[in-house]
Every structure is written in C-alpha cells, then in structure tokens.
C-alpha positions as CSV (number, residue, x, y, z in Angstrom):
1,M,0.0,0.0,0.0
2,A,1.3,3.4,-1.0
3,I,1.7,6.3,1.4
4,F,-0.3,9.3,0.0
5,R,0.4,13.0,0.5
6,A,-2.3,15.6,0.9
7,Q,-2.2,16.7,-2.7
8,E,-2.7,13.2,-3.9
9,I,-5.5,12.6,-1.5
10,A,-7.3,15.7,-2.6
11,Q,-7.5,14.3,-6.2
12,F,-9.3,11.1,-5.1
13,S,-13.0,10.7,-5.4
14,D,-15.1,9.9,-2.4
15,V,-15.3,6.3,-3.2
16,E,-11.6,6.0,-3.7
17,L,-11.0,7.6,-0.3
18,Q,-13.3,5.1,1.3
19,E,-11.4,2.2,-0.4
20,Q,-8.0,3.5,0.5
21,L,-9.0,4.1,4.1
22,A,-10.3,0.6,4.5
23,K,-7.1,-0.9,3.0
24,L,-4.9,1.2,5.2
25,R,-6.8,0.4,8.4
26,L,-6.6,-3.3,7.6
27,E,-2.8,-3.0,7.0
28,L,-2.4,-1.1,10.3
29,V,-4.3,-3.8,12.2
30,Q,-2.1,-6.5,10.6
31,D,1.1,-4.6,11.4
32,N,0.0,-3.9,15.0
33,G,-0.9,-7.6,15.4
34,K,2.6,-8.6,14.4
35,V,4.1,-6.2,16.9
36,S,1.8,-7.3,19.8
37,A,2.6,-10.9,19.1
38,G,6.2,-10.2,19.8
39,G,7.5,-9.9,16.3
40,A,9.5,-7.1,14.9
41,P,7.9,-5.1,12.1
42,E,9.7,-5.2,8.8
43,N,9.8,-1.5,8.6
44,P,9.2,0.3,12.0
45,G,8.5,3.7,10.4
46,R,5.8,2.2,8.3
47,I,3.2,2.0,11.1
48,R,3.7,5.7,11.8
49,E,3.3,6.6,8.1
50,I,0.1,4.5,7.8
51,R,-1.4,6.3,10.8
52,R,-0.5,9.7,9.3
53,T,-2.0,8.7,5.9
54,I,-5.2,7.6,7.6
55,A,-5.4,11.0,9.4
56,R,-4.8,12.8,6.1
57,I,-7.7,10.8,4.5
58,A,-10.0,11.5,7.4
59,T,-9.1,15.2,7.3
60,E,-10.0,15.3,3.6
61,Q,-13.3,13.6,4.2
62,N,-14.2,16.0,6.9
63,R,-13.2,18.9,4.7
64,R,-15.5,17.7,1.9
65,T,-18.5,17.2,4.3
66,A,-18.2,20.7,5.8
C-alpha cells in the first residue's frame, strides 16, 4: 500500500477515499498484530506513516462534508 500525500488525496473521489481508508486500516491492524505478538515489524516507520495517511484521508473527508 502506498503512502499518499495531501495533494494526492485531494484528487481522489469519495469512493476512492473510502477504499484506501479501508485498506490502510486493515494494513495497520495487521502490522500492529505482528508487533503485539512479539514480532519485529519489517519497517518500523511504516506504522507511523500508515497512521498519518489515515489521518490525512480522514481530514480530507471532513473537509468535503463541511
């Protein structure tokens, strides 16, 4: 899953935002599951970037509804 910046997110349609948000949340749950099971993440900074991208998408969705 790619990490998106605010400019890229602004170009997505509402449906694409929902799809990307669902994919990112699933990936975050999987990565957090690996860490909580005692495993080391493949890329430790990836979890932080996923959380930030989720926040960017949520911000864009709120901006569109307002």
